[in-house]
C-alpha positions as a Markdown table, in Angstrom:
| # | Residue | x | y | z |
|---|---|---|---|---|
| 1 | Unk | -61.1 | 112.9 | 95.8 |
| 2 | Unk | -59.8 | 113.0 | 99.3 |
| 3 | Unk | -59.9 | 110.3 | 102.0 |
| 4 | Unk | -58.6 | 110.4 | 105.6 |
| 5 | Unk | -59.1 | 108.2 | 108.6 |
| 6 | Unk | -57.9 | 111.0 | 110.9 |
| 7 | Unk | -60.5 | 113.6 | 111.8 |
| 8 | Unk | -59.5 | 117.3 | 111.5 |
| 9 | Unk | -59.1 | 120.2 | 109.2 |
| 10 | Unk | -56.7 | 119.9 | 106.3 |
| 11 | Unk | -55.5 | 123.0 | 104.3 |
| 12 | Unk | -53.3 | 123.1 | 101.2 |
| 13 | Unk | -52.4 | 126.0 | 98.9 |
| 14 | Unk | -52.4 | 125.3 | 95.2 |
| 15 | Unk | -50.3 | 127.8 | 93.2 |
| 16 | Unk | -50.3 | 128.0 | 89.4 |
| 17 | Unk | -47.3 | 130.0 | 88.1 |
| 18 | Unk | -47.5 | 130.7 | 84.4 |
| 19 | Unk | -44.3 | 132.8 | 84.4 |
| 20 | Unk | -46.4 | 136.0 | 84.7 |
| 21 | Unk | -47.3 | 138.0 | 87.7 |
| 22 | Unk | -49.6 | 137.8 | 89.7 |
| 23 | Unk | -49.7 | 134.1 | 90.1 |
| 24 | Unk | -53.0 | 132.2 | 90.5 |
| 25 | Unk | -53.4 | 130.9 | 94.1 |
| 26 | Unk | -56.2 | 129.0 | 95.8 |
| 27 | Unk | -56.5 | 127.6 | 99.3 |
| 28 | Unk | -58.2 | 124.2 | 99.5 |
| 29 | Unk | -59.8 | 123.3 | 102.9 |
| 30 | Unk | -61.1 | 119.9 | 103.8 |
| 31 | Unk | -62.8 | 119.1 | 107.1 |
| 32 | Unk | -63.0 | 115.5 | 108.1 |
| 33 | Unk | -65.2 | 114.1 | 110.9 |
| 34 | Unk | -67.7 | 117.0 | 111.2 |
| 35 | Unk | -71.3 | 117.2 | 110.1 |
| 36 | Unk | -71.5 | 119.8 | 107.3 |
| 37 | Unk | -75.0 | 121.1 | 108.3 |
| 38 | Unk | -74.6 | 121.4 | 112.0 |
| 39 | Unk | -70.8 | 121.8 | 112.5 |
| 40 | Unk | -70.8 | 119.2 | 115.2 |
| 41 | Unk | -68.3 | 116.3 | 115.6 |
| 42 | Unk | -69.4 | 113.0 | 114.2 |
| 43 | Unk | -69.2 | 110.4 | 117.0 |
| 44 | Unk | -69.1 | 107.3 | 114.7 |
| 45 | Unk | -66.6 | 106.4 | 112.0 |
| 46 | Unk | -67.6 | 106.4 | 108.3 |
| 47 | Unk | -69.1 | 103.0 | 107.2 |
| 48 | Unk | -66.2 | 102.1 | 104.9 |
| 49 | Unk | -63.6 | 102.6 | 107.6 |
| 50 | Unk | -63.1 | 99.5 | 109.8 |
| 51 | Unk | -63.2 | 100.4 | 113.5 |
| 52 | Unk | -60.4 | 98.1 | 114.4 |
| 53 | Unk | -57.8 | 99.7 | 112.1 |
| 54 | Unk | -57.8 | 103.3 | 113.2 |
| 55 | Unk | -54.3 | 104.7 | 112.4 |
| 56 | Unk | -52.3 | 106.1 | 115.3 |
| 57 | Unk | -49.5 | 108.6 | 115.3 |
| 58 | Unk | -47.0 | 105.7 | 115.6 |
| 59 | Unk | -47.9 | 103.8 | 112.5 |
| 60 | Unk | -48.6 | 106.6 | 109.9 |
| 61 | Unk | -46.6 | 106.2 | 106.7 |
| 62 | Unk | -43.8 | 108.7 | 106.3 |
| 63 | Unk | -43.4 | 110.6 | 103.1 |
| 64 | Unk | -40.4 | 109.3 | 101.1 |
| 65 | Unk | -39.5 | 108.8 | 97.4 |
| 66 | Unk | -41.5 | 105.6 | 97.2 |
| 67 | Unk | -44.7 | 107.0 | 98.8 |
| 68 | Unk | -45.0 | 110.3 | 97.0 |
| 69 | Unk | -45.5 | 111.2 | 93.3 |
| 70 | Unk | -44.0 | 114.4 | 92.2 |
| 71 | Unk | -45.2 | 115.5 | 88.7 |
| 72 | Unk | -42.9 | 118.2 | 87.3 |
| 73 | Unk | -44.6 | 120.6 | 84.9 |
| 74 | Unk | -41.5 | 121.8 | 83.2 |
| 75 | Unk | -38.1 | 120.6 | 82.1 |
| 76 | Unk | -35.4 | 121.1 | 84.7 |
| 77 | Unk | -32.1 | 122.7 | 83.9 |
| 78 | Unk | -29.0 | 120.6 | 84.2 |
| 79 | Unk | -27.9 | 122.5 | 87.4 |
| 80 | Unk | -31.3 | 121.8 | 89.1 |
| 81 | Unk | -31.2 | 118.1 | 88.2 |
| 82 | Unk | -27.7 | 117.8 | 89.6 |
| 83 | Unk | -28.8 | 119.4 | 92.9 |
| 84 | Unk | -31.9 | 117.1 | 93.1 |
| 85 | Unk | -29.7 | 114.1 | 92.5 |
| 86 | Unk | -27.1 | 115.3 | 95.0 |
| 87 | Unk | -29.5 | 115.9 | 97.9 |
| 88 | Unk | -31.7 | 112.8 | 98.2 |
| 89 | Unk | -34.6 | 112.4 | 100.6 |
| 90 | Unk | -33.8 | 110.6 | 103.9 |
| 91 | Unk | -34.8 | 107.0 | 103.7 |
| 92 | Unk | -37.2 | 105.5 | 106.3 |
| 93 | Unk | -34.5 | 103.3 | 107.9 |
| 94 | Unk | -32.6 | 106.4 | 108.9 |
| 95 | Unk | -35.7 | 107.8 | 110.7 |
| 96 | Unk | -36.7 | 104.7 | 112.7 |
| 97 | Unk | -37.8 | 106.5 | 115.8 |
| 98 | Unk | -40.7 | 109.0 | 116.3 |
| 99 | Unk | -39.6 | 112.5 | 117.0 |
| 100 | Unk | -41.0 | 114.0 | 120.2 |
| 101 | Unk | -40.2 | 116.9 | 122.6 |
| 102 | Unk | -37.6 | 114.8 | 124.4 |
| 103 | Unk | -35.5 | 113.7 | 121.4 |
| 104 | Unk | -36.1 | 116.6 | 119.0 |
| 105 | Unk | -32.7 | 118.3 | 119.4 |
| 106 | Unk | -30.8 | 115.1 | 119.1 |
| 107 | Unk | -32.8 | 114.1 | 116.0 |
| 108 | Unk | -32.3 | 117.4 | 114.3 |
| 109 | Unk | -28.5 | 117.2 | 114.8 |
| 110 | Unk | -28.5 | 113.6 | 113.4 |
| 111 | Unk | -30.4 | 114.9 | 110.3 |
| 112 | Unk | -27.7 | 117.6 | 109.8 |
| 113 | Unk | -24.9 | 115.0 | 110.3 |
| 114 | Unk | -26.5 | 112.7 | 107.7 |
| 115 | Unk | -26.8 | 115.6 | 105.2 |
| 116 | Unk | -23.1 | 116.5 | 105.7 |
| 117 | Unk | -22.1 | 112.9 | 105.1 |
| 118 | Unk | -23.7 | 113.0 | 101.7 |
| 119 | Unk | -21.6 | 116.1 | 100.8 |
């Protein structure tokens, strides 16, 4: 199932690789906030979504190790595991400000500096 408080079109590729070529690939598309029959935008929120608590860009949860679940389908080689342990995801306290067109360059340089510190 899929739930979203943000209207829009969501697309995701799902690729199944069984170590043979070609791979099995399917694009999943979800449209939130439009009437399926007429293709017009819905002007009222779904009944189970409270109107007061509409999420805005500033309070969306960032993806990090605690908020995502990665399910590996194979055993990793020792070298792969070492690389994964060496290059951790950036924690949310290091990304406290929202990136916009004014601070993008500075933020990207900071990400690179943080990555170099780990090495």
